[in-house]
C-alpha positions as a Markdown table, in Angstrom:
| # | Residue | x | y | z |
|---|---|---|---|---|
| 1 | Met | -42.0 | 13.1 | -32.8 |
| 2 | Asn | -42.7 | 9.4 | -33.5 |
| 3 | Val | -40.0 | 6.7 | -33.0 |
| 4 | Lys | -40.9 | 5.3 | -36.4 |
| 5 | Asp | -39.5 | 8.4 | -38.0 |
| 6 | Phe | -36.0 | 7.0 | -37.2 |
| 7 | Tyr | -36.6 | 3.6 | -38.8 |
| 8 | Phe | -34.4 | 2.3 | -41.6 |
| 9 | Asp | -33.8 | -1.2 | -43.0 |
| 10 | Leu | -30.7 | -2.8 | -41.7 |
| 11 | Pro | -29.9 | -6.3 | -43.0 |
| 12 | Gln | -28.4 | -8.3 | -40.1 |
| 13 | Glu | -25.6 | -9.6 | -42.3 |
| 14 | Leu | -24.2 | -6.1 | -42.6 |
| 15 | Ile | -23.5 | -5.9 | -38.8 |
| 16 | Ala | -19.7 | -6.6 | -38.4 |
| 17 | Gln | -19.2 | -9.4 | -36.0 |
| 18 | Asp | -15.4 | -9.4 | -35.6 |
| 19 | Pro | -12.9 | -6.6 | -35.3 |
| 20 | Leu | -10.4 | -5.9 | -38.1 |
| 21 | Glu | -6.7 | -6.6 | -37.3 |
| 22 | Asp | -5.9 | -3.1 | -38.3 |
| 23 | Arg | -8.3 | -0.8 | -36.4 |
| 24 | Ala | -7.8 | 2.1 | -38.7 |
| 25 | Ser | -8.7 | 0.2 | -41.9 |
| 26 | Ser | -12.4 | 0.2 | -41.2 |
| 27 | Arg | -14.6 | 1.9 | -43.8 |
| 28 | Leu | -15.5 | 5.5 | -43.2 |
| 29 | Leu | -18.5 | 7.4 | -44.5 |
| 30 | Val | -18.2 | 11.2 | -44.4 |
| 31 | Leu | -21.5 | 13.1 | -44.3 |
| 32 | Asp | -21.6 | 16.9 | -45.0 |
| 33 | Arg | -24.4 | 17.9 | -42.6 |
| 34 | Glu | -25.1 | 21.1 | -44.6 |
| 35 | Thr | -25.5 | 19.5 | -48.1 |
| 36 | Gly | -26.1 | 15.8 | -47.3 |
| 37 | Glu | -23.2 | 14.8 | -49.6 |
| 38 | Val | -21.5 | 11.6 | -48.6 |
| 39 | Thr | -18.0 | 10.3 | -49.4 |
| 40 | His | -16.6 | 6.8 | -48.9 |
| 41 | Arg | -13.2 | 6.5 | -47.4 |
| 42 | Lys | -11.0 | 4.5 | -45.0 |
| 43 | Phe | -11.0 | 5.5 | -41.3 |
| 44 | Arg | -7.3 | 6.4 | -41.4 |
| 45 | Asp | -8.3 | 9.1 | -43.9 |
| 46 | Ile | -9.9 | 10.9 | -41.0 |
| 47 | Leu | -6.6 | 12.8 | -40.7 |
| 48 | Gly | -7.5 | 14.8 | -43.9 |
| 49 | Tyr | -10.7 | 16.1 | -42.3 |
| 50 | Leu | -9.0 | 17.5 | -39.2 |
| 51 | Asn | -7.4 | 21.0 | -39.2 |
| 52 | Pro | -4.7 | 22.5 | -37.1 |
| 53 | Gly | -6.3 | 24.2 | -34.1 |
| 54 | Asp | -9.2 | 21.7 | -33.9 |
| 55 | Cys | -9.8 | 19.7 | -30.7 |
| 56 | Leu | -10.6 | 16.0 | -30.7 |
| 57 | Val | -12.6 | 15.0 | -27.6 |
| 58 | Ile | -12.2 | 11.3 | -26.6 |
| 59 | Asn | -13.9 | 9.3 | -23.8 |
| 60 | Asp | -11.2 | 7.5 | -21.9 |
| 61 | Thr | -13.5 | 5.2 | -19.9 |
| 62 | Lys | -12.5 | 1.6 | -19.6 |
| 63 | Val | -14.9 | -1.4 | -19.9 |
| 64 | Ile | -15.0 | -3.8 | -17.0 |
| 65 | Pro | -15.9 | -7.5 | -17.6 |
| 66 | Ala | -19.3 | -6.8 | -16.3 |
| 67 | Arg | -21.2 | -9.9 | -17.6 |
| 68 | Leu | -21.4 | -12.7 | -15.1 |
| 69 | Ile | -23.0 | -16.1 | -15.6 |
| 70 | Gly | -24.1 | -17.7 | -12.3 |
| 71 | Ser | -26.5 | -20.3 | -10.9 |
| 72 | Arg | -29.4 | -19.8 | -8.5 |
| 73 | Glu | -29.0 | -21.3 | -5.1 |
| 74 | Gly | -31.3 | -24.3 | -4.6 |
| 75 | Thr | -32.2 | -24.9 | -8.3 |
| 76 | Asn | -28.9 | -24.3 | -10.2 |
| 77 | Ala | -30.9 | -22.4 | -12.8 |
| 78 | Lys | -28.7 | -20.3 | -15.0 |
| 79 | Ile | -28.8 | -16.6 | -14.4 |
| 80 | Glu | -27.0 | -13.8 | -16.3 |
| 81 | Val | -26.1 | -10.6 | -14.5 |
| 82 | Leu | -24.8 | -7.4 | -16.1 |
| 83 | Leu | -23.2 | -4.9 | -13.7 |
| 84 | Leu | -24.5 | -1.4 | -14.4 |
| 85 | Lys | -23.7 | 0.9 | -11.5 |
| 86 | Arg | -21.6 | 0.5 | -8.4 |
| 87 | Arg | -23.0 | 1.6 | -5.1 |
| 88 | Glu | -21.7 | 1.4 | -1.5 |
| 89 | Asn | -21.0 | -1.8 | 0.5 |
| 90 | Asp | -20.4 | -4.0 | -2.5 |
| 91 | Ile | -23.9 | -3.3 | -3.8 |
| 92 | Trp | -24.3 | -3.0 | -7.6 |
| 93 | Glu | -27.3 | -2.0 | -9.7 |
| 94 | Thr | -27.6 | -4.8 | -12.2 |
| 95 | Leu | -29.6 | -6.1 | -15.2 |
| 96 | Val | -30.6 | -9.7 | -14.6 |
| 97 | Lys | -31.9 | -12.3 | -17.1 |
| 98 | Pro | -34.3 | -13.9 | -16.5 |
| 99 | Gly | -35.6 | -11.3 | -14.0 |
| 100 | Lys | -38.4 | -13.5 | -12.8 |
| 101 | Lys | -35.8 | -15.8 | -11.2 |
| 102 | Ala | -34.2 | -13.0 | -9.2 |
| 103 | Lys | -36.6 | -11.9 | -6.6 |
| 104 | Pro | -35.4 | -10.2 | -3.4 |
| 105 | Gly | -33.6 | -12.8 | -1.2 |
| 106 | Thr | -32.4 | -14.9 | -4.2 |
| 107 | Val | -28.8 | -16.0 | -3.8 |
| 108 | Ile | -26.7 | -16.5 | -7.0 |
| 109 | His | -23.3 | -18.3 | -7.0 |
| 110 | Phe | -20.6 | -17.5 | -9.5 |
| 111 | Gly | -17.4 | -19.4 | -10.3 |
| 112 | Asp | -17.9 | -22.4 | -8.0 |
| 113 | Gly | -18.3 | -20.2 | -4.9 |
| 114 | Leu | -15.6 | -17.5 | -5.7 |
| 115 | Leu | -18.4 | -14.9 | -5.7 |
| 116 | Lys | -21.8 | -14.8 | -4.2 |
| 117 | Gly | -24.6 | -12.3 | -4.8 |
| 118 | Thr | -27.8 | -11.7 | -2.9 |
| 119 | Val | -30.7 | -9.8 | -4.5 |
| 120 | Ile | -31.8 | -7.2 | -2.0 |
| 121 | Asp | -34.2 | -5.0 | -4.0 |
| 122 | Val | -35.9 | -4.4 | -7.3 |
| 123 | Val | -35.5 | -0.8 | -8.6 |
| 124 | Glu | -36.4 | 1.3 | -11.6 |
| 125 | Glu | -37.0 | -0.5 | -14.9 |
| 126 | Gly | -36.9 | -3.9 | -13.1 |
| 127 | Asn | -33.1 | -3.6 | -12.4 |
| 128 | Arg | -31.9 | -5.6 | -9.4 |
| 129 | Leu | -29.7 | -4.4 | -6.5 |
| 130 | Ile | -27.3 | -7.2 | -5.7 |
| 131 | Gln | -24.9 | -7.3 | -2.7 |
| 132 | Phe | -21.8 | -9.4 | -3.4 |
| 133 | Ser | -19.7 | -11.3 | -0.9 |
| 134 | Tyr | -16.2 | -12.7 | -1.6 |
| 135 | Asp | -12.7 | -13.3 | -0.3 |
| 136 | Gly | -10.0 | -11.2 | -1.8 |
| 137 | Ile | -10.2 | -8.3 | -4.3 |
| 138 | Phe | -13.4 | -7.9 | -6.2 |
| 139 | Glu | -11.7 | -6.5 | -9.3 |
| 140 | Glu | -9.4 | -9.6 | -9.5 |
| 141 | Ile | -12.4 | -11.9 | -9.2 |
| 142 | Leu | -14.4 | -10.0 | -11.8 |
| 143 | Asp | -11.5 | -10.1 | -14.2 |
| 144 | Arg | -11.3 | -13.9 | -13.7 |
| 145 | Leu | -15.1 | -14.7 | -13.9 |
| 146 | Gly | -16.5 | -11.8 | -16.0 |
| 147 | Gln | -17.0 | -11.5 | -19.7 |
| 148 | Met | -17.0 | -8.4 | -21.8 |
| 149 | Pro | -20.6 | -7.2 | -22.1 |
| 150 | Leu | -20.9 | -7.2 | -25.9 |
| 151 | Pro | -24.1 | -5.7 | -27.5 |
| 152 | Pro | -26.8 | -8.2 | -28.2 |
| 153 | Tyr | -26.4 | -7.8 | -32.0 |
| 154 | Ile | -22.8 | -9.2 | -31.7 |
| 155 | Thr | -23.1 | -12.9 | -31.6 |
| 156 | His | -19.5 | -14.0 | -32.1 |
| 157 | Gln | -17.3 | -14.7 | -29.1 |
| 158 | Leu | -14.7 | -12.1 | -28.4 |
| 159 | Gln | -11.2 | -13.8 | -28.3 |
| 160 | Asp | -9.2 | -10.8 | -27.0 |
| 161 | Lys | -10.8 | -8.6 | -24.3 |
| 162 | Asn | -8.5 | -5.7 | -25.3 |
| 163 | Arg | -10.1 | -5.5 | -28.7 |
| 164 | Tyr | -13.2 | -4.1 | -26.9 |
| 165 | Gln | -11.2 | -1.3 | -25.4 |
| 166 | Thr | -10.0 | 1.9 | -27.0 |
| 167 | Val | -6.2 | 2.3 | -27.1 |
| 168 | Tyr | -6.6 | 5.3 | -24.7 |
| 169 | Ala | -8.9 | 3.6 | -22.2 |
| 170 | Lys | -7.9 | 4.6 | -18.6 |
| 171 | His | -10.7 | 4.9 | -16.0 |
| 172 | Glu | -12.5 | 1.6 | -15.3 |
| 173 | Gly | -16.3 | 1.7 | -14.9 |
| 174 | Ser | -18.1 | 1.2 | -18.2 |
| 175 | Ala | -20.6 | -1.6 | -19.0 |
| 176 | Ala | -20.0 | -1.0 | -22.7 |
| 177 | Ala | -17.2 | 0.5 | -24.9 |
| 178 | Pro | -17.4 | 3.9 | -26.4 |
| 179 | Thr | -17.2 | 2.2 | -29.8 |
| 180 | Ala | -16.4 | 5.1 | -32.1 |
| 181 | Gly | -13.0 | 5.3 | -30.5 |
| 182 | Leu | -12.2 | 1.6 | -31.3 |
| 183 | His | -11.0 | 2.7 | -34.8 |
| 184 | Phe | -8.1 | 4.8 | -33.5 |
| 185 | Thr | -4.6 | 3.4 | -33.2 |
| 186 | Lys | -1.8 | 5.0 | -31.1 |
| 187 | Glu | 0.0 | 5.8 | -34.4 |
| 188 | Leu | -3.0 | 7.6 | -35.9 |
| 189 | Leu | -3.5 | 9.6 | -32.7 |
| 190 | Gln | 0.1 | 10.7 | -32.8 |
| 191 | Glu | -0.3 | 11.8 | -36.5 |
| 192 | Ile | -3.3 | 13.8 | -35.4 |
| 193 | Glu | -1.4 | 15.5 | -32.7 |
| 194 | Asp | 1.6 | 16.1 | -35.0 |
| 195 | Lys | -0.8 | 18.0 | -37.3 |
| 196 | Gly | -1.6 | 20.5 | -34.6 |
| 197 | Val | -4.9 | 19.0 | -33.4 |
| 198 | Lys | -5.4 | 18.9 | -29.6 |
| 199 | Leu | -6.6 | 15.8 | -27.8 |
| 200 | Ala | -9.0 | 16.4 | -24.9 |
| 201 | His | -9.9 | 13.5 | -22.5 |
| 202 | Val | -13.2 | 13.3 | -20.8 |
| 203 | Thr | -14.8 | 10.3 | -19.0 |
| 204 | Leu | -18.3 | 9.0 | -19.2 |
| 205 | His | -18.9 | 5.5 | -17.8 |
| 206 | Val | -21.2 | 4.0 | -20.4 |
| 207 | Gly | -24.2 | 2.2 | -18.9 |
| 208 | Leu | -27.6 | 0.9 | -19.9 |
| 209 | Gly | -28.9 | 4.3 | -20.7 |
| 210 | Thr | -26.9 | 4.7 | -23.9 |
| 211 | Phe | -28.2 | 1.5 | -25.4 |
| 212 | Arg | -31.7 | 0.9 | -23.9 |
| 213 | Pro | -34.2 | 0.7 | -26.7 |
| 214 | Val | -36.9 | 3.3 | -27.1 |
| 215 | Lys | -40.1 | 1.4 | -26.2 |
| 216 | Val | -42.5 | 4.3 | -26.4 |
| 217 | Glu | -44.2 | 5.7 | -29.5 |
| 218 | Asn | -43.6 | 9.3 | -28.7 |
| 219 | Val | -39.8 | 10.0 | -28.5 |
| 220 | Leu | -40.4 | 12.7 | -25.9 |
| 221 | Asp | -41.8 | 10.1 | -23.4 |
| 222 | His | -38.5 | 8.1 | -23.4 |
| 223 | His | -36.5 | 8.3 | -20.2 |
| 224 | Met | -32.7 | 8.0 | -20.3 |
| 225 | His | -30.8 | 6.3 | -17.5 |
| 226 | Ser | -28.2 | 8.5 | -15.8 |
| 227 | Glu | -24.4 | 7.9 | -16.4 |
| 228 | Phe | -21.5 | 9.2 | -14.4 |
| 229 | Tyr | -19.1 | 11.7 | -16.1 |
| 230 | Met | -15.9 | 13.6 | -15.2 |
| 231 | Val | -14.2 | 16.6 | -16.9 |
| 232 | Glu | -10.8 | 17.7 | -15.6 |
| 233 | Glu | -10.0 | 21.4 | -15.4 |
| 234 | Ser | -7.1 | 21.1 | -17.9 |
| 235 | Glu | -9.2 | 19.3 | -20.5 |
| 236 | Ala | -12.1 | 21.8 | -20.1 |
| 237 | Glu | -9.6 | 24.6 | -20.8 |
| 238 | Lys | -8.3 | 22.9 | -23.9 |
| 239 | Ile | -11.8 | 22.7 | -25.3 |
| 240 | Asn | -12.8 | 26.3 | -24.3 |
| 241 | Gln | -9.5 | 27.7 | -25.7 |
| 242 | Thr | -10.3 | 25.9 | -29.0 |
| 243 | Lys | -13.6 | 27.7 | -29.2 |
| 244 | Arg | -12.1 | 31.0 | -28.3 |
| 245 | Asp | -9.5 | 30.6 | -31.1 |
| 246 | Gly | -12.0 | 29.7 | -33.7 |
| 247 | Gly | -11.2 | 26.0 | -33.9 |
| 248 | Arg | -13.7 | 23.1 | -34.1 |
| 249 | Val | -14.6 | 20.8 | -31.2 |
| 250 | Ile | -15.0 | 17.3 | -32.7 |
| 251 | Cys | -16.3 | 14.6 | -30.4 |
| 252 | Val | -15.3 | 10.9 | -30.9 |
| 253 | Gly | -18.6 | 9.1 | -30.2 |
| 254 | Thr | -22.0 | 10.0 | -28.7 |
| 255 | Thr | -20.7 | 9.5 | -25.1 |
| 256 | Ser | -18.1 | 12.3 | -25.5 |
| 257 | Cys | -20.8 | 14.5 | -27.1 |
| 258 | Arg | -23.2 | 13.9 | -24.3 |
| 259 | Thr | -20.5 | 14.6 | -21.7 |
| 260 | Ile | -19.5 | 18.0 | -23.0 |
| 261 | Glu | -23.1 | 19.0 | -23.8 |
| 262 | Ser | -24.1 | 18.1 | -20.2 |
| 263 | Ala | -21.2 | 20.0 | -18.6 |
| 264 | Ser | -21.5 | 23.2 | -20.7 |
| 265 | Asp | -23.5 | 26.2 | -19.7 |
| 266 | Glu | -25.9 | 28.1 | -22.0 |
| 267 | Asn | -23.0 | 30.3 | -23.2 |
| 268 | Gly | -21.1 | 27.3 | -24.6 |
| 269 | Ile | -18.5 | 27.3 | -21.8 |
| 270 | Leu | -17.4 | 23.8 | -20.6 |
| 271 | Lys | -17.3 | 23.5 | -16.8 |
| 272 | Ala | -14.8 | 21.2 | -15.1 |
| 273 | Gly | -16.4 | 18.8 | -12.6 |
| 274 | Ser | -18.2 | 15.5 | -12.3 |
| 275 | Gly | -21.7 | 14.3 | -11.9 |
| 276 | Trp | -24.5 | 12.2 | -13.4 |
| 277 | Thr | -26.2 | 13.0 | -16.7 |
| 278 | Asp | -29.4 | 11.7 | -18.3 |
| 279 | Ile | -29.3 | 14.1 | -21.2 |
| 280 | Phe | -31.4 | 13.0 | -24.2 |
| 281 | Ile | -30.5 | 14.7 | -27.5 |
| 282 | Tyr | -32.9 | 14.5 | -30.4 |
| 283 | Pro | -33.9 | 16.7 | -33.4 |
| 284 | Gly | -34.6 | 20.2 | -32.2 |
| 285 | Tyr | -31.7 | 20.2 | -29.7 |
| 286 | Gln | -29.4 | 23.2 | -29.9 |
| 287 | Phe | -25.8 | 22.1 | -29.5 |
| 288 | Lys | -23.9 | 24.4 | -27.1 |
| 289 | Ile | -20.3 | 23.4 | -27.9 |
| 290 | Leu | -20.1 | 20.5 | -30.3 |
| 291 | Asp | -19.2 | 21.2 | -34.0 |
| 292 | Cys | -18.5 | 17.8 | -35.5 |
| 293 | Leu | -19.0 | 14.2 | -34.6 |
| 294 | Ile | -17.2 | 10.9 | -35.3 |
| 295 | Thr | -19.5 | 8.1 | -34.6 |
| 296 | Asn | -20.4 | 4.5 | -35.5 |
| 297 | Phe | -23.5 | 3.5 | -37.4 |
| 298 | His | -26.4 | 2.9 | -35.0 |
| 299 | Leu | -29.5 | 0.7 | -34.8 |
| 300 | Pro | -32.8 | 1.8 | -36.2 |
| 301 | Glu | -35.1 | 3.8 | -33.8 |
| 302 | Ser | -32.2 | 4.1 | -31.2 |
| 303 | Thr | -31.5 | 7.2 | -29.1 |
| 304 | Leu | -28.1 | 7.3 | -30.8 |
| 305 | Val | -29.4 | 7.7 | -34.3 |
| 306 | Met | -31.7 | 10.4 | -32.9 |
| 307 | Leu | -28.6 | 12.2 | -31.5 |
| 308 | Val | -26.9 | 12.1 | -34.9 |
| 309 | Ser | -30.1 | 13.3 | -36.5 |
| 310 | Ala | -30.1 | 16.3 | -34.2 |
| 311 | Leu | -26.7 | 17.3 | -35.5 |
| 312 | Ala | -26.9 | 16.5 | -39.2 |
| 313 | Gly | -30.7 | 16.4 | -39.9 |
| 314 | Arg | -32.9 | 13.3 | -39.9 |
| 315 | Glu | -33.3 | 13.2 | -43.7 |
| 316 | His | -29.5 | 13.5 | -44.3 |
| 317 | Val | -28.7 | 10.8 | -41.8 |
| 318 | Leu | -31.3 | 8.3 | -43.1 |
| 319 | Ala | -30.2 | 9.0 | -46.7 |
| 320 | Ala | -26.6 | 8.4 | -45.7 |
| 321 | Tyr | -27.5 | 5.1 | -43.9 |
| 322 | Glu | -29.4 | 4.0 | -47.0 |
| 323 | Glu | -26.4 | 4.8 | -49.1 |
| 324 | Ala | -24.1 | 2.8 | -46.8 |
| 325 | Val | -26.4 | -0.3 | -46.9 |
| 326 | Lys | -26.4 | -0.2 | -50.8 |
| 327 | Glu | -22.7 | 0.5 | -51.2 |
| 328 | Gln | -21.2 | -2.9 | -50.5 |
| 329 | Gly | -19.4 | -5.6 | -52.5 |
| 330 | Leu | -15.7 | -4.9 | -53.4 |
| 331 | Asp | -13.3 | -4.9 | -50.5 |
| 332 | Asp | -11.1 | -2.3 | -52.1 |
| 333 | Val | -7.5 | -1.2 | -51.1 |
| 334 | Gly | -6.3 | 2.3 | -51.6 |
| 335 | Tyr | -7.8 | 4.7 | -54.2 |
| 336 | Pro | -9.1 | 3.7 | -57.7 |
| 337 | Gln | -7.2 | 4.7 | -60.9 |
| 338 | Thr | -9.7 | 6.6 | -63.1 |
| 339 | Glu | -9.6 | 7.4 | -66.8 |
| 340 | Val | -12.2 | 9.6 | -68.6 |
| 341 | Val | -13.4 | 7.7 | -71.7 |
| 342 | Glu | -15.9 | 10.2 | -73.2 |
| 343 | Val | -17.3 | 13.6 | -72.4 |
| 344 | Gly | -20.7 | 14.5 | -73.9 |
| 345 | Lys | -23.5 | 17.0 | -73.4 |
| 346 | Glu | -25.5 | 14.6 | -71.2 |
| 347 | Gly | -22.5 | 13.7 | -69.0 |
| 348 | Phe | -19.3 | 11.7 | -69.1 |
| 349 | Thr | -18.1 | 8.1 | -69.0 |
| 350 | Phe | -15.1 | 7.0 | -67.1 |
| 351 | Lys | -13.3 | 3.7 | -66.2 |
| 352 | Ala | -12.0 | 2.9 | -62.7 |
| 353 | Leu | -9.4 | 0.3 | -61.8 |
| 354 | Val | -9.8 | -0.8 | -58.3 |
| 355 | Ser | -7.4 | -3.0 | -56.3 |
| 356 | Val | -9.1 | -5.5 | -54.1 |
| 357 | Arg | -7.9 | -7.6 | -51.3 |
| 358 | Pro | -6.7 | -11.0 | -52.5 |
| 359 | Glu | -8.0 | -14.2 | -51.0 |
| 360 | Val | -5.4 | -15.4 | -48.5 |
| 361 | Lys | -4.8 | -19.1 | -47.9 |
| 362 | Leu | -2.7 | -20.2 | -45.0 |
| 363 | Gly | 0.6 | -22.0 | -45.7 |
| 364 | Gln | 2.3 | -24.5 | -43.5 |
| 365 | Tyr | 2.6 | -22.9 | -40.1 |
| 366 | Lys | 2.6 | -25.9 | -37.8 |
| 367 | Gly | 5.9 | -26.6 | -36.2 |
| 368 | Leu | 7.1 | -23.0 | -36.4 |
| 369 | Thr | 9.0 | -21.8 | -33.3 |
| 370 | Ala | 10.0 | -18.4 | -32.0 |
| 371 | Pro | 12.4 | -17.4 | -29.2 |
| 372 | Lys | 10.7 | -16.5 | -25.9 |
| 373 | Ala | 11.6 | -13.0 | -24.6 |
| 374 | Glu | 12.3 | -12.9 | -20.9 |
| 375 | Pro | 10.8 | -9.7 | -19.5 |
| 376 | Ala | 12.8 | -7.6 | -17.0 |
| 377 | Val | 10.5 | -6.8 | -14.1 |
| 378 | Thr | 11.7 | -4.6 | -11.2 |
| 379 | Asp | 10.3 | -4.3 | -7.7 |
| 380 | Gly | 9.1 | -0.8 | -8.7 |
| 381 | Asp | 7.2 | -2.2 | -11.6 |
| 382 | Ile | 5.5 | -4.7 | -9.3 |
| 383 | Glu | 4.7 | -2.0 | -6.8 |
| 384 | Asn | 3.1 | 0.3 | -9.5 |
| 385 | Glu | 0.9 | -2.6 | -10.7 |
| 386 | Leu | -0.2 | -3.5 | -7.2 |
| 387 | Lys | -1.1 | 0.1 | -6.2 |
| 388 | Pro | -4.5 | 0.3 | -8.0 |
| 389 | Tyr | -5.5 | -3.1 | -6.6 |
| 390 | Ile | -4.5 | -2.1 | -3.1 |
| 391 | Thr | -6.5 | 1.1 | -3.4 |
| 392 | Arg | -9.6 | -0.7 | -4.7 |
| 393 | Ala | -9.4 | -3.3 | -2.0 |
| 394 | Thr | -9.4 | -0.7 | 0.8 |
| 395 | Arg | -12.6 | -1.0 | 2.8 |
| 396 | Leu | -14.3 | 2.1 | 4.0 |
| 397 | Val | -15.3 | 2.3 | 7.7 |
| 398 | Ser | -17.9 | 4.8 | 9.0 |
| 399 | Val | -16.5 | 7.1 | 11.7 |
| 400 | Asp | -18.2 | 9.7 | 14.0 |
| 401 | Arg | -16.0 | 12.7 | 13.7 |
| 402 | Glu | -15.3 | 15.8 | 11.6 |
| 403 | Ala | -14.3 | 15.0 | 8.0 |
| 404 | Gln | -10.5 | 15.4 | 7.2 |
| 405 | Asn | -8.4 | 15.4 | 4.0 |
| 406 | Gly | -7.8 | 11.8 | 3.0 |
| 407 | Asp | -11.3 | 10.7 | 4.1 |
| 408 | Thr | -14.0 | 9.5 | 1.7 |
| 409 | Ala | -17.2 | 11.4 | 2.2 |
| 410 | Val | -20.5 | 10.0 | 0.9 |
| 411 | Ile | -22.5 | 13.1 | -0.1 |
| 412 | Asp | -25.7 | 14.3 | -1.8 |
| 413 | Phe | -25.2 | 17.4 | -3.9 |
| 414 | Glu | -27.0 | 19.7 | -6.3 |
| 415 | Gly | -25.4 | 22.5 | -8.3 |
| 416 | Phe | -27.0 | 25.9 | -8.9 |
| 417 | Asp | -26.1 | 28.7 | -11.4 |
| 418 | Asn | -27.4 | 32.1 | -10.2 |
| 419 | Gly | -29.9 | 30.3 | -8.0 |
| 420 | Val | -31.1 | 28.0 | -10.8 |
| 421 | Ala | -30.3 | 24.2 | -10.7 |
| 422 | Phe | -28.5 | 23.2 | -13.9 |
| 423 | Glu | -28.8 | 19.9 | -15.8 |
| 424 | Gly | -26.5 | 17.1 | -14.7 |
| 425 | Gly | -25.4 | 18.9 | -11.5 |
| 426 | Lys | -27.2 | 16.6 | -9.1 |
| 427 | Gly | -26.0 | 13.5 | -7.4 |
| 428 | Glu | -26.8 | 11.2 | -4.5 |
| 429 | Asn | -24.6 | 8.8 | -2.5 |
| 430 | Tyr | -21.5 | 10.1 | -4.3 |
| 431 | Ser | -18.2 | 9.0 | -2.8 |
| 432 | Leu | -15.7 | 11.9 | -2.8 |
| 433 | Glu | -12.1 | 11.5 | -1.6 |
| 434 | Leu | -11.3 | 14.8 | 0.2 |
| 435 | Gly | -8.1 | 16.4 | -0.9 |
| 436 | Ser | -8.1 | 14.5 | -4.3 |
| 437 | Gly | -8.9 | 17.7 | -6.3 |
| 438 | Ser | -11.3 | 15.6 | -8.4 |
| 439 | Phe | -14.4 | 17.7 | -7.8 |
| 440 | Val | -15.4 | 21.3 | -8.4 |
| 441 | Pro | -12.6 | 23.6 | -7.2 |
| 442 | Gly | -13.1 | 24.8 | -3.6 |
| 443 | Phe | -15.9 | 22.3 | -2.9 |
| 444 | Glu | -13.8 | 19.7 | -1.1 |
| 445 | Glu | -12.3 | 22.3 | 1.3 |
| 446 | Gln | -15.9 | 23.2 | 2.4 |
| 447 | Ile | -16.6 | 19.5 | 3.3 |
| 448 | Val | -13.5 | 19.3 | 5.6 |
| 449 | Gly | -14.7 | 19.9 | 9.2 |
| 450 | Leu | -18.3 | 18.8 | 8.7 |
| 451 | Lys | -19.9 | 15.8 | 10.4 |
| 452 | Ala | -22.4 | 13.2 | 9.1 |
| 453 | Gly | -25.7 | 14.9 | 8.5 |
| 454 | Asp | -24.3 | 18.4 | 8.2 |
| 455 | Glu | -25.3 | 20.6 | 5.3 |
């Protein structure tokens, strides 16, 4: 399978650079994967394609401001660092540009000394391991100095960081947004639930693996980077119950798809738990649990367009992309009013009246004032806001005794099903809080009482 099989012409001017004020007003192309038929709608019309009893799977990861601009100690040369994967002892796996200026031992300063990073190793694909030192809370410093890590094809500066978050973002850890979810509003999600569609939350922290370009000619030679995922027991049950009841499982985005496909067994049963996945889905893959997919348009020759092609067929997907490129021009509002003019043996003629968005010119707005609302903040509100920062600022100290509930154990693990290791069930240097109930049921209890080095 050649990477060129997934090429299509994408004019750069068609890549949206700025988010719409109304998330749900984006344009929507609906592709019937059986027939290849396409329909042009607005995203809020997605409600009409969902049925009572369906389950919408959303990725509730939250993007961190993972892009840092610093200067190299000694030369003040500019260095850009993208945080990819957090390890222990304030060490992060990172992508550094330019890499040649970041050899082991290189010291990088950020924010006039607020944050300092030392390159300690070069790992797979040229990524750098950087150990950070600072005074205070790392997340607060990152929020102050970091920028949202927009994809390279987005050249405009993001004015509001929240526009690169989904409205349901919860668990911090992604280096990029699960962008298919950006089109949902809280109101639209409520309408979907009111219709009888279940919402199931999963978490996959999006890393470099999702977006790394395919640099090999043979698709099968491409290696995906691993990304961390979590599936709670209650959410797995929602999805499994949907399948048992004959409903459809509809993933919002390729990250949700890759999560449930990684965590499902060969019988299509989704297993609760957490781990790392490097699943690579391309044509020929047999989906175990996914029925439908809501996804953004993707770049030519990307692993993401390969995943969509695995679901809907390469020919259908590329034909739909070609249709989307050609279908441009009028910025229409609502539905056209149509009138049949003539019906003949060879076909028919009709007229369509289309309402388009008017050109808006700003009036006089300078000098306008508005009353400032004084928020009422209680001690309880402050305490609730501080709790996650206090938790994240807690430093782990290695102790030589038996593990107890409340301890954080750093473990290596590998899962087996009937004696056979299963995909995505292996992890190293994984930090697990004992007693949190966040891992496979019954696993944490087995760790209690063990010492370092025990198996």
